C-alpha positions, 0 to 999 in steps of 0.5 A, spaced: 384 711 489 381 705 490 386 704 494 385 711 499 378 710 499 379 703 502 384 703 505 383 709 510 376 707 511 379 700 514 384 703 518 380 708 522 375 702 523 380 697 525 382 704 531 375 704 534 375 698 535 382 694 535 383 686 537 376 685 533 374 682 527 374 688 522 381 688 526 384 683 524 381 683 517 384 689 516 390 685 520 390 679 515 389 684 509 395 688 510 399 682 511 397 678 504 397 684 501 405 685 502 407 678 501 402 677 494 407 679 488 402 683 484 403 678 477 400 673 482 395 677 484 392 678 477 393 672 473 389 669 480 384 674 478 383 672 472 383 665 473 377 667 478 373 672 475 375 672 467 375 665 466 371 661 472 366 666 473 366 670 466 364 676 470 371 681 467 374 681 461 381 678 463 385 683 458 385 689 453 382 697 454 377 696 450 371 698 456 371 701 463 370 693 466 377 691 463 380 696 467 377 694 474 382 688 475 388 693 474 385 697 479 384 692 484 391 688 483 396 695 483 391 699 489 392 693 493 399 694 493 399 701 495 394 698 501 397 695 507 403 701 507 396 706 508 391 702 512 397 700 517 400 707 518 392 710 518 390 705 524 397 707 528 395 715 527 388 714 529 390 710 535 395 715 538 391 720 536 385 717 540 389 717 546 390 724 545 389 731 550 385 734 547 379 727 544 378 727 551 376 734 552 372 734 545 368 728 547 367 732 555 365 738 551 359 733 549 362 733 541 358 728 538 363 721 535 361 723 528 364 729 529 370 728 534 372 722 530 372 726 522 373 732 524 379 732 530 382 725 529 382 724 522 384 730 520 390 730 524 391 722 524 391 723 516 396 728 515 402 722 514 397 718 510 397 723 506 404 724 505 406 716 504 400 716 499 404 721 495 410 716 494 405 710 494 404 713 487 410 715 485 411 707 486 404 704 482 407 708 476 414 703 477 409 697 479 404 699 473 409 695 468 408 688 471 401 690 472 400 692 464 404 687 462 399 682 466 393 685 464 395 686 456 394 693 457 399 698 452 399 703 457 406 707 458 408 701 463 407 696 457 412 702 453 417 702 458 418 694 458 417 694 450 423 699 449 427 696 455 427 690 451 429 693 445 434 697 447 430 703 446 434 708 451 431 714 448 425 713 450 426 710 456 429 716 458 424 719 456 419 715 461 423 716 467 424 723 465 415 722 466 415 718 471 419 722 476 417 728 474 409 725 477 413 723 482 415 731 483 408 733 483 404 728 487 409 730 493 408 737 491 401 736 492 402 732 498 405 737 501 400 742 499 394 738 502 398 738 509 399 745 510 391 745 509 390 740 514 395 742 519 395 750 518 402 750 523 406 747 517 404 753 513 408 757 518 414 752 517 
């Protein structure tokens, strides 16, 4: 949710104002997010916000504040691809004939952007988000180790280290089931967004 709520608006604004400052910032965040290892980014957040500023707890899972930095680190991993795909889709859709027709009929810019443009541009983003959710299940192993969160990722790490094959197999099965469910939900949502896919 953090990745979607951050990347989609940034991608839309970057497409509306190409080559502007916000577009350059979005491009920088996209490149930095792909180049930066999640464990290193997590350690930087701990040093800055937990040790130097003292705003957030560095590890554990006692309160909701303990999950802020892990959420940012794990979400930032998925942001670049979602942001770039949203920007590219919006740029493509905004140049379409039906967008020019909607504007010529007097439709407001907000209605054109969100009802006509974004609804069509978001379809590949939904599919990508489902795939990224599956990838983040694997990425959670690193993040949970950095922030000392005892979740499924940390359990997988411990099971691998101890050669506990039954637990590893069970976790792989659970992660695979989540991946399948996310992909199915993405197909259902895409069918709702685009009626042409219902008859396909």
